[in-house]
C-alpha positions as CSV (number, residue, x, y, z in Angstrom):
1,M,-107.4,167.2,-92.1
2,T,-105.9,170.1,-89.9
3,V,-103.6,172.9,-90.6
4,F,-101.6,174.2,-87.7
5,N,-100.2,177.7,-88.5
6,V,-97.5,178.6,-86.4
7,G,-97.6,182.6,-86.9
8,S,-97.9,186.1,-85.8
9,I,-100.6,188.0,-84.8
10,N,-100.9,191.9,-85.0
11,V,-103.0,195.0,-84.5
12,D,-102.7,196.7,-87.7
13,H,-102.6,200.5,-87.3
14,L,-104.0,201.5,-91.1
15,Y,-103.5,204.9,-92.3
16,Q,-104.9,206.3,-95.6
17,V,-102.3,208.9,-97.2
18,D,-101.9,211.1,-100.5
19,H,-98.2,209.8,-100.4
20,F,-95.8,207.8,-97.9
21,V,-94.3,210.2,-95.5
22,R,-90.6,211.5,-96.2
23,P,-88.0,211.9,-93.9
24,G,-88.5,215.0,-92.0
25,E,-92.0,215.5,-92.9
26,T,-95.0,215.3,-90.6
27,M,-98.3,214.5,-92.7
28,G,-102.1,214.0,-91.8
29,S,-104.0,211.0,-92.9
30,S,-107.3,210.9,-94.4
31,S,-108.6,207.8,-92.5
32,Y,-107.3,205.6,-89.7
33,Q,-108.5,202.2,-88.7
34,Q,-107.2,199.6,-86.1
35,L,-107.6,196.1,-87.4
36,L,-106.7,192.3,-86.9
37,G,-103.5,191.6,-89.1
38,G,-100.2,189.8,-89.2
39,K,-99.4,187.5,-92.1
40,G,-100.0,184.3,-89.6
41,A,-103.4,185.7,-88.4
42,N,-104.6,186.6,-92.0
43,Q,-103.7,183.2,-93.4
44,S,-105.5,181.7,-90.6
45,V,-108.5,183.5,-91.1
46,A,-108.3,182.8,-94.9
47,L,-107.9,179.0,-94.2
48,A,-111.0,179.3,-91.8
49,K,-113.1,181.4,-94.2
50,A,-112.2,178.8,-97.0
51,G,-113.4,176.1,-95.2
52,A,-110.2,174.5,-93.5
53,K,-110.3,173.2,-90.2
54,V,-107.1,175.4,-88.6
55,K,-105.4,175.9,-85.4
56,H,-103.5,178.9,-84.8
57,V,-100.0,178.7,-82.7
58,G,-98.9,182.1,-81.8
59,A,-98.8,184.5,-78.8
60,I,-100.7,187.8,-78.0
61,C,-100.7,190.2,-74.9
62,H,-102.8,188.6,-71.8
63,S,-104.9,191.9,-71.8
64,D,-105.8,191.4,-75.7
65,T,-108.8,188.8,-75.0
66,H,-110.9,190.8,-78.0
67,I,-108.2,189.3,-80.4
68,I,-108.9,185.9,-79.4
69,E,-112.5,186.6,-79.8
70,Q,-112.3,187.9,-83.4
71,L,-110.2,185.2,-84.6
72,Q,-112.8,182.5,-83.3
73,S,-115.5,184.4,-84.8
74,Y,-113.7,183.8,-88.1
75,G,-114.0,180.1,-87.2
76,V,-110.2,179.9,-86.1
77,N,-109.2,177.4,-83.2
78,T,-107.3,179.4,-80.6
79,E,-106.1,176.9,-78.1
80,W,-102.6,177.3,-78.9
81,V,-102.7,180.9,-78.8
82,A,-100.2,181.9,-75.5
83,K,-101.2,184.9,-73.5
84,V,-97.7,186.5,-72.6
85,E,-96.4,189.8,-70.5
86,E,-95.3,191.0,-73.8
87,T,-97.4,193.9,-76.1
88,T,-99.3,192.2,-79.2
89,G,-97.3,192.7,-82.2
90,H,-98.4,195.5,-84.5
91,A,-97.9,197.1,-87.8
92,I,-97.9,200.8,-88.6
93,I,-99.2,200.8,-92.4
94,Q,-99.4,203.8,-94.9
95,L,-101.9,203.2,-97.6
96,T,-101.8,205.2,-100.9
97,G,-105.0,206.0,-103.2
98,E,-102.9,203.7,-105.8
99,A,-103.1,201.0,-103.2
100,E,-99.3,201.0,-102.6
101,N,-98.4,200.3,-98.9
102,A,-95.4,200.7,-96.8
103,I,-95.4,198.9,-93.4
104,I,-93.4,199.1,-90.1
105,L,-93.6,195.9,-88.0
106,H,-93.1,195.4,-84.2
107,A,-92.8,191.7,-83.3
108,G,-93.9,191.9,-79.6
109,A,-95.6,188.9,-78.5
110,N,-94.8,187.3,-81.9
111,H,-91.4,186.6,-80.8
112,T,-92.0,184.8,-77.5
113,L,-93.2,181.4,-78.8
114,T,-91.3,178.5,-76.9
115,S,-89.8,175.1,-77.7
116,R,-92.4,173.5,-75.3
117,Q,-95.5,175.3,-77.1
118,I,-94.4,173.9,-80.7
119,K,-93.8,170.6,-79.1
120,S,-97.1,170.4,-77.5
121,V,-98.7,171.5,-80.9
122,L,-96.8,168.6,-82.9
123,D,-97.7,166.2,-80.3
124,N,-101.4,166.7,-81.6
125,L,-100.6,166.0,-85.5
126,Q,-102.6,163.7,-87.2
127,Q,-101.5,161.8,-90.6
128,G,-102.1,164.3,-93.6
129,D,-102.1,167.5,-91.4
130,W,-100.3,170.7,-92.4
131,V,-97.9,172.6,-90.6
132,L,-97.6,176.3,-92.0
133,L,-95.0,179.0,-91.1
134,Q,-94.2,182.4,-92.1
135,N,-91.4,184.4,-90.9
136,E,-92.6,186.9,-88.4
137,T,-92.3,184.9,-85.4
138,N,-89.2,183.4,-83.6
139,L,-88.2,179.4,-83.6
140,V,-89.0,179.4,-87.4
141,A,-86.3,177.0,-88.1
142,E,-86.7,174.8,-85.0
143,A,-90.5,174.6,-85.8
144,L,-90.0,173.6,-89.5
145,Q,-87.5,170.9,-88.6
146,A,-89.8,169.6,-86.0
147,A,-92.7,169.3,-88.1
148,Q,-90.9,167.5,-90.6
149,A,-89.7,165.3,-88.4
150,A,-93.5,164.8,-86.8
151,G,-94.6,163.5,-90.3
152,A,-96.6,166.6,-91.3
153,K,-96.8,168.2,-94.3
154,V,-94.8,171.5,-94.3
155,A,-95.2,174.9,-96.0
156,F,-93.3,178.0,-95.5
157,N,-93.9,181.4,-96.6
158,P,-90.5,183.2,-95.8
159,A,-91.8,186.7,-95.6
160,P,-90.4,189.0,-94.4
161,M,-87.7,187.1,-96.5
162,D,-84.3,186.0,-95.0
163,V,-82.5,184.0,-97.6
164,E,-79.8,182.6,-95.4
165,L,-82.6,181.2,-93.1
166,T,-84.6,180.2,-96.0
167,R,-82.0,178.3,-97.6
168,K,-81.3,176.5,-94.3
169,V,-84.8,175.1,-93.8
170,L,-85.5,174.1,-97.3
171,P,-84.8,170.4,-96.6
172,Y,-87.7,170.4,-94.2
173,L,-90.2,171.7,-96.5
174,D,-92.9,170.3,-99.0
175,L,-94.0,173.6,-100.5
176,L,-92.1,177.0,-100.5
177,I,-94.5,179.9,-101.2
178,V,-92.7,182.9,-102.4
179,N,-93.3,186.3,-104.5
180,E,-91.1,186.6,-107.7
181,V,-88.8,188.7,-106.0
182,E,-88.0,186.4,-103.1
183,A,-87.7,183.6,-105.8
184,M,-85.2,185.5,-107.6
185,D,-83.2,186.6,-104.6
186,L,-83.2,182.6,-103.3
187,A,-82.3,181.4,-106.6
188,Q,-79.4,184.3,-107.0
189,V,-80.9,185.2,-110.4
190,D,-82.4,188.2,-112.1
191,T,-85.5,186.8,-113.8
192,I,-88.4,184.9,-113.0
193,E,-87.7,182.3,-115.7
194,A,-84.3,181.7,-114.3
195,A,-85.7,181.3,-110.7
196,A,-88.5,178.5,-112.2
197,D,-85.8,176.7,-113.8
198,K,-82.9,176.9,-111.0
199,L,-84.9,176.3,-108.0
200,P,-86.2,172.6,-109.0
201,K,-82.9,171.6,-110.1
202,D,-81.1,172.8,-106.7
203,Y,-84.0,171.8,-104.6
204,P,-85.7,168.6,-106.2
205,D,-87.8,167.6,-103.2
206,I,-89.8,170.7,-102.8
207,A,-92.4,172.3,-104.7
208,V,-92.4,176.0,-105.4
209,M,-95.7,178.3,-105.4
210,M,-94.5,181.8,-106.8
211,T,-97.2,184.4,-106.8
212,L,-96.5,186.8,-109.6
213,G,-99.0,189.8,-108.6
214,K,-101.3,190.8,-111.4
215,E,-99.7,188.2,-113.4
216,G,-101.4,185.4,-111.4
217,V,-99.2,182.7,-109.7
218,R,-97.1,179.9,-110.6
219,Y,-96.2,176.3,-109.3
220,F,-93.1,174.4,-110.1
221,S,-91.3,171.4,-109.0
222,A,-89.1,168.9,-110.4
223,Q,-92.0,167.0,-112.3
224,E,-94.8,169.8,-113.1
225,D,-95.2,173.5,-113.9
226,I,-98.3,175.3,-113.7
227,Q,-99.5,178.7,-114.2
228,V,-102.7,180.1,-113.2
229,P,-103.7,184.1,-114.6
230,A,-105.0,186.7,-112.0
231,F,-108.5,188.0,-112.4
232,V,-108.6,191.7,-113.2
233,V,-110.0,194.0,-110.7
234,S,-109.8,197.5,-109.4
235,A,-107.6,197.2,-106.4
236,K,-108.1,199.4,-103.5
237,D,-105.6,197.6,-100.7
238,T,-103.2,194.8,-101.3
239,T,-102.1,194.5,-98.1
240,A,-103.6,190.7,-97.3
241,A,-103.7,189.7,-101.0
242,G,-100.9,187.1,-100.7
243,D,-102.1,186.0,-97.5
244,T,-105.8,185.4,-99.0
245,F,-104.0,183.4,-101.6
246,I,-101.9,181.3,-99.4
247,G,-104.8,180.4,-96.9
248,F,-107.2,179.5,-100.0
249,C,-105.0,177.4,-101.8
250,L,-103.9,175.4,-98.6
251,A,-107.4,175.0,-97.6
252,E,-108.3,173.5,-101.0
253,L,-105.1,171.3,-101.0
254,S,-105.7,170.2,-97.5
255,Q,-109.2,168.6,-98.7
256,G,-107.8,166.8,-101.9
257,T,-108.5,169.5,-104.5
258,P,-106.3,169.6,-107.6
259,M,-103.6,171.9,-107.7
260,Q,-104.9,174.0,-110.6
261,Q,-108.3,174.3,-109.4
262,A,-106.8,175.3,-105.6
263,M,-104.9,178.0,-107.5
264,T,-107.7,179.3,-109.4
265,K,-109.9,179.5,-106.3
266,A,-106.9,181.3,-104.3
267,C,-106.5,183.7,-107.2
268,A,-110.2,184.8,-107.1
269,A,-110.1,185.0,-103.5
270,S,-107.3,187.1,-103.7
271,A,-108.8,189.6,-106.2
272,I,-111.6,189.8,-104.2
273,C,-109.6,190.9,-101.0
274,V,-107.9,193.7,-102.9
275,T,-110.9,195.6,-103.6
276,R,-111.6,195.8,-99.8
277,M,-109.9,197.9,-97.5
278,G,-107.7,196.4,-94.3
279,A,-106.2,192.9,-93.9
280,A,-108.4,190.1,-92.3
281,P,-111.5,192.1,-92.7
282,S,-111.0,192.0,-96.4
283,I,-110.6,188.1,-96.7
284,P,-113.8,186.8,-98.8
285,T,-115.9,183.7,-97.7
286,M,-116.0,180.7,-100.0
287,N,-119.5,181.6,-101.0
288,E,-118.2,184.7,-102.3
289,V,-115.3,183.3,-104.1
290,N,-117.8,180.6,-105.8
291,D,-120.2,183.4,-106.8
292,F,-117.2,185.2,-108.2
293,I,-115.9,182.7,-110.0
294,A,-119.2,181.6,-111.8
295,Q,-119.4,185.5,-112.7
296,H,-116.3,185.5,-114.4
297,N,-116.5,182.3,-116.2
């Protein structure tokens, strides 16, 4: 089984700060790193490190060949990454000592995907393959609809959240992956329980994976409701925690792992991730995840 991840690729500019910069304030940072990031790239790296066969579909500036090399070094197939004139997408990230972050995104090449590129990818689908998308590229609705029509299993992580777009594409999904705030916004309710009750009634044909931060994760559909607790760790940087969870969970599901076991492994991977700095570089290997679970049993 292959996961085709239609997603962003960013260069992250990470600044360690005492507090988020305020209007009119000029502030120095205690450290700076330039790292591979973007929700799409992070999820592809997590998928690859979890042992999945993953092909990334995206775009970067033609001069940034080192990004291709870095993705390949993690085990990500990059044959569907286009090289364009537009600058590679990037993020400016402020990170405090309490592991809180504030992020400014510039889409750049991430918004240069073409319908022809999407079609070429979907022409290569095999039975049982997954197509995964986030909301940091263009052509999201078109790609999701085409993926469903092509017979793929379709997963969508609609971050940054666009409620109108997400409701529009729900008929094309098998799995919706959201955090608790996004779930409540989508359901137009103000509690997690109300969201877990309403979404399966409104959309009975899809399953929802709702990440709950320190409380773990909850998976629910019209047929089942499963919750897995988070592992307790001391967090340094939460930037790629959700992406790590998604990559590991989908990798396990693509290999036929039962849902609860897949969620537990993904929670362990996310827990390791937040103890490290950066996005893609903080994502653990499957061996590290297995060792972590063994130590916490």
